[in-house]
C-alpha positions in Angstrom: 7.6 -2.3 -20.7 7.0 1.3 -19.8 4.8 2.1 -16.9 3.8 5.7 -18.4 0.3 4.1 -19.8 -0.4 3.2 -16.2 -0.1 6.7 -14.9 -1.9 8.6 -17.1 -5.3 10.5 -16.2 -6.2 10.1 -12.6 -4.5 6.4 -12.3 -7.7 4.5 -11.7 -8.9 1.6 -13.6 -12.9 0.7 -13.8 -14.2 -1.3 -10.9 -13.1 -0.7 -7.3 -11.0 2.2 -8.2 -7.5 0.3 -8.2 -4.6 2.2 -9.3 -1.7 0.0 -11.3 0.3 0.2 -8.0 -2.8 -1.3 -6.1 -3.1 -3.9 -8.6 0.6 -4.5 -8.4 0.4 -4.6 -4.9 -2.5 -6.8 -4.4 -0.8 -9.3 -6.7 2.6 -9.1 -4.7 4.5 -7.7 -7.7 7.5 -6.3 -6.2 9.1 -5.5 -9.8 6.1 -3.8 -11.3 5.1 -1.9 -8.1 9.0 -0.5 -7.8 9.0 0.6 -11.4 5.5 2.2 -10.9 6.9 3.9 -7.7 10.0 5.0 -9.8 7.7 6.7 -12.5 5.9 8.7 -9.9 2.8 6.3 -8.6 1.3 7.9 -5.7 2.1 5.5 -2.5 -0.8 7.0 -0.5 -3.6 6.6 -2.8 -6.5 4.1 -1.9 -9.2 2.3 -3.7 -13.2 2.5 -3.0 -12.9 0.4 0.1 -9.8 2.3 1.5 -7.1 -0.4 1.0 -3.6 1.1 0.3 -0.8 -0.2 -1.6 0.8 -1.2 1.7 -2.4 -2.7 3.3 -2.7 -4.8 -0.1 1.1 -5.8 -0.1 0.6 -7.1 3.9 -2.5 -8.9 2.8 -0.4 -10.7 -0.1 2.3 -11.7 2.5 5.0 -9.8 0.5 7.3 -7.9 3.4 10.0 -7.0 0.7 7.2 -5.0 -0.9 5.8 -3.7 2.4 9.3 -2.5 3.2 9.7 -0.9 -0.4 6.4 1.0 0.2 7.3 2.2 3.4 10.4 3.3 2.4 8.7 5.6 -0.3 6.4 7.0 2.8 3.5 4.7 3.1 1.6 5.3 6.3 1.3 2.2 8.2 -1.4 3.1 10.5 -3.9 3.8 8.1 -7.0 1.8 8.1 -9.3 0.8 5.5 -13.2 1.2 5.9 -13.1 -2.3 8.0 -10.8 -1.0 10.2 -7.9 -2.9 8.8 -4.3 -1.7 8.9 -1.3 -2.9 7.5 -0.2 -4.4 11.0 -3.6 -6.1 11.2 -3.3 -7.8 7.7 0.4 -9.2 8.4 -1.1 -10.7 12.0 -4.3 -12.0 10.3 -2.0 -14.0 7.8 0.6 -15.4 10.2 3.2 -13.3 9.0 5.4 -12.6 12.1 8.3 -10.8 10.7 5.8 -8.5 8.7 4.0 -7.7 12.1 7.3 -6.9 13.6 8.7 -4.7 10.8 5.4 -2.9 10.8 5.3 -2.4 14.6 8.7 -1.3 14.5 8.4 1.5 11.8 9.8 4.9 12.7 7.0 6.9 14.4 6.6 9.2 11.4 5.2 6.1 9.4 2.9 5.5 12.5 0.6 8.8 12.4 -2.3 7.1 12.8 -5.8 8.0 11.1 -8.0 7.0 8.3 -7.3 7.3 4.4 -9.6 10.3 4.3 -7.5 11.7 7.4 -4.4 11.6 5.5 -5.5 13.3 2.4 -6.0 16.6 4.7 
């Protein structure tokens, strides 16, 4: 399977503005997300609800995927429209290991702000 078809155009699918990377993270699919990142998927893109790949990976409870996204440059402090952050998502599902990993992320990954701020 190649990822090129998923990366054409503006990366968006109909519906909530989910990209292939966002859908892979929502499903907790580390292999597909890794392939998409290697093919050039944008780790900072968000859907219409301002859900980022990292937030969706944390909601899915996939710490390995969340770590991969952080290694690719995902900002751990970007909040969605409901003010949820990846850290809050990890805590909400009781993922204490994920909480500790996100809370201990390097300062460069904890820059704060909203999705809109991250595009400026």
